[in-house]
N, C-alpha and C positions, 0 to 999 in steps of 0.2 A: 531726449537727446536726438531721436530719429527726426523729429519735426524740425529741429534746428538745422540739422544737416540737409534735410530736404529743401528747406528754404534757400540755403546757400547754393545748393546744387542747381535749383531752378534758375537763379540769377546767373550763375556761372555758365550754364548751357546757352542761354540767349546771348550773353556777351560774346561767347566763343563763336556763335553763328555770325554776329556782327563783325568780329575780327576777320573771319574767313571771307566775308563779303568785301571787307576793305582790302584784304590781301589780293583777292582775285580781280577787284575792280568791277564786279558784276553790275553794280548800281551806278557807276560813274564816279567822277571825282568829287561831286558836290553832295553825295548821298548822305553823309553825316550831317551836314548843315540843313539839308532838306528835311530829314527825319526829326532833327531837333526843332525846327520851325513847325513841323506838323504836330509834334507833341505839345509845343508851347501854345500855339494858336487854336488847335482843334481838340486833340485828345485830352490834354490836361484840364482845360476848362469844362469839357463835358463830364469827365470823371469827377471833378471837384463839385459840380452842381449835383450830380447824382448822390455823392457821398454826403454832402452837407444837407440836402433836402430830406434825407432819411435818418439824420442823426438824432439821438436822444439828448436833448438839451441838458437834462439833469446830470448825465454822466460826465459832462464837461467840467464840472466844478467840484468833484470829490477830491479827497486828500491825495490819492495816488496821482490823479491827473495834474493837480497843482504842483506836485513834486516834479513831474515831468516837464511842465512848462518852465518852472523856475530853473531847473538845471540846464535846459536848452538855452534860455536867455542868459544865464550866467556864463556859459561857455562862449557865446557870441560876444558878449561884452568884454570878457577877458581877452579874446583874440583882438578885438578892435583896439583896445587899450595898448596891447603889446605891439601890434602892427603899426599903429599911428604914432604912438609916443616913443616906442623903443626902436622900431625899424624904419619909420618915416615912409611907409608904403603908400602908394596912390589910393585915393578914396574908393574907386570902383573895385579894385583888386581886394581892398580890405573888406568890402561888403561880401564878396564871394568867399573870402577866407573865413569871415565870421560865420557865414552859413555852413561852410564846410566843417566848422568846429562844433556846431550845435544842432544842425538840421538833420535829424536821424531818418534812416530808411524805414519809416513806420508803415509804408504802404506795401510795396511788392515783396519786401523781406519781412517786415514786422508782422503783417497779417498772417502769413503762413506759419511763422514761428509762434505767434500768439495762439493760433488754432491748435497746433500740435504740442507745444511745450507749456502753454499757459491755460489751455482749456477753452479758449474762445477768442474770436477776433476783436471783441469789444475792448480788450486791453490795449490794443494799438490804435483804435479809432480816435480817441480824444487827442492824442499827440499829433496824429496826422491832420486833424481838423485845425488844431492850434497853429500848426506850421503853415497850413495853406491859407488860413484866414488872417492870421496876425503876422507871422514872420515873413512869409513871402510877399504879401502886399506892401508891408513896410519897406522891405528891401527894394521893391520895384519903384516906390516913390523916390528913393535915393538914386537908383540907377537910371530911371527916366530923367530925373533932373540933371544928372551928369551927362547923359546922352544928348540932351538938348541945350546944354550950357554953351553960350556963345553963339547960338544960331538965331536968326531973325524970327520974329513972331512971338511976342511975349505972351499973348493969350493962349496960343497953341501949346506953348511949353507949360503953361500953368495947368492946362486941362489934360495934358498927355497922360499923366499917371492914372487919372480917373477912367481912361479908356483902355487900360490894360485888360486883356481878356480874362486873365485869372482873377483880377480884382472884381470885374463885373460878374463872373461866375460865382465867386464867393458871396457877393451881396445877394444875388438871386437865390442861391441855395440856402443861405441863412434865413432869408425872408420866408421861403417855402417851409422850412423847419419850424419857425416860430409860429406861423399862422396855421400850420398843419394842412397845407394844400399841396397836392401833387398834380402835375400836368396829366392830361388823359394819356392812355397807353399809346395812342397813335403818335403823340409827340414824344413821350418818354422813351419809347423803344429805339428810335434812331439816336437819341442822346446817349443812351446806354451803350449802343454799338460803337459810337464814336469814342466814348470814354474808354472802351476796350483797346483803343489804339495807343493810349498814353504810355503805359508801362513797356510794352514791347518796343515801341518806337524809341523811347529813352534808352533802353538797354542796347538795342541794335546800334544806335548812334554812338553810344559810349564804346561799344566793341570796335566799331569802325575807326574811332579816333585813336585807338591803341596802335593802329598800323603805323610803323615807322617812328613811334614816339620813344624817347629815351627811357631807360629804366628809372623808376621812381627814386628820387633823392639825388639824381645826377644833373638835374636841371638847375637853372638860376633860382628856382623857388625852394631850394633845399631847406633854408632856415624857416621859411613860412610853413613848409610841409611838416617839419619837425614839431612846430608849435601846434599845428592842427591835430596831428596824430596824438600827441601827449594829452591835449585837452579832450578830444573826442573819444579816444579809445580807452583812456585810463582815468582821467580826472572826472569825467561826467558820470560813469557808473559808480565810482567811489563816492562822489558827492550825492548821488541819488540814494545810495545805501545809508550814508550818514544822516541826511536830511529825513529820509524815510523813517529810520529808527527814532529820530528825534521827535517826529510828529505822531509816533505810535503805530506805524505800519509794521506788519509782521506776516509771517507765513507766505502764502501765495500772492498776497497783495504787494508785499515788499519785493518778492521775486520779480513780479511783473514790472515794478518801477525800475529795478536794476537792469533787467534784460532790455527793456525799451531804451534806457539810457545808453546801454552798451552797443546798440545797433550802429552800423557804420554810417558814414555820410551818404545821404540820399542821392540817387542819380538825378533827381530834380535840380540839384545845385549845378551839375554840369550843364544841364539844359539851359538854365538861367544864364550861366557864364557864356555859353555859345550865343544865346540870343543877344546879349549886350556886349559881347566881345571884351569881357573883362575877366581876368584871372582864369582863363580857360585851362591852362596847364596845371595851375594849382588845384582847380576843381577836379580835373581828371585824375591826378595823382592822389588826391585826398580820398576820392571814392575807392580807388584800387587798394591803397595801403590800409585804410581803416577797415575795409571789408576783410582783408587778410587777418588783421589783428582781432577783429570782432569774433571770429570763430572760437579761438580758445577762451576769450573773455566771457562770451555768452555761455559756453559749455561749462566753464568754471562756476559762474554764477548759478546756473541750473543745478550743478552737482552740490554746491554748498548750501543753497537756500531752499531747494525743493523739499 
């Protein structure tokens, strides 16, 4: 229980600092956008390369990990169907809403919770890698295509998704892991240092964005936010429990699957929304509301399944 609370406290403290910076204007009017771009183009690619290059490939295909991948994908697909067929929402906003529904905070929240509540960070790493290698690049392909739609330069538009820094970092990290090669320390040290920028920059940018924003649920995104919260905070952990039991998971392994599924929407989604200027308000409110709901859900799962 203590580990769960510590993980949430860590995130809350950094977001609060960002909010104060936004209120005082200490970093200027464009601080949130600059921090988001810093995280997207510098911090996140470096962190992604370091994480993937050191990953244990065998841990990515065990039953618990597959349950996590399946539940995330199911929530994204469910939101896309509801938003496009039922609500007729724009494509770019739908991509961000889908990520908000299934892209869990497996990094800066999942890792500390896994360490303290599940006995080790390895429980969160496969989900984080799946999201960074599969979900994020796939979303970028769609968002990049939408961003360049209608602009001149057919070949430039065709290759734009392949030049995405996170996609390039994913490919480089995956290749390093498969072939078992690491860059020399002289090269790896600055990459690790730059990777350390990612999480603080994302959290600070998110905190800054809360300045002057309406209370969650009062914006024009109310219906979409409701769908995201239901899918992310309640349906996903319940689905992880049901599927986990069906495939034979039990004990701490089942607990890990449910806790990871119950984690809130990742701040990465807000960073992606800022980068592409699609669904920014929906991403911001999704992160905030699902984080609030995830506290009792994660605590309940830990109490019942530990």
